[in-house]
N, C-alpha and C positions, 0 to 999 in steps of 0.2 A: 184747795188740798196739800195735804199733809202726812204727809209719809215716816215714820218711824220707825226703827229695826228694833227690835228690844232682843236680847241675843239671850239661844236657849241650847237647849245639847238637844242630841238624837236622829237627829234630822228633821228635824216640825220646823214647819214651813207653813204660817198663817196667816191669813189677809182679811182684818176686819176693819170695816167698813162706820162710825157711827155706830160701832157695838154688832154691829151685822153683819155675822163669816161671813164673807164673798169666798173665801178658797181654804182650803185647808188637806194638804199632803194626807195626813192622819187619815180622815175619814176615803180620801180618794187611793190610799195605799202611794200614788209619785207624785212628782211636782207635776206644775203644769206646761203645759203644752204655750210654747210665740204666740204669744196675745191673750191668752184666754183668760190674764188674769186682767187683766186691762179691758177687754170686752165685760166683763162681770161688770168692773164696776162702773161701766157706760153704765149698765143693764139697769143698773140700785140706780146712780144718778138722773136718772129720765122716768126712771120709776115714785123720786119722792123731791 
């Protein structure tokens, strides 16, 4: 798995894996807790 940083502005923080949105600060209104994104990535990888 590779990660690519895409610069933006306005506090955007979104994580997509293979076209699936794993986390969105825009949707939640907050940055993820420690380990939250990794947990979601592991769940996604295990289901697919």
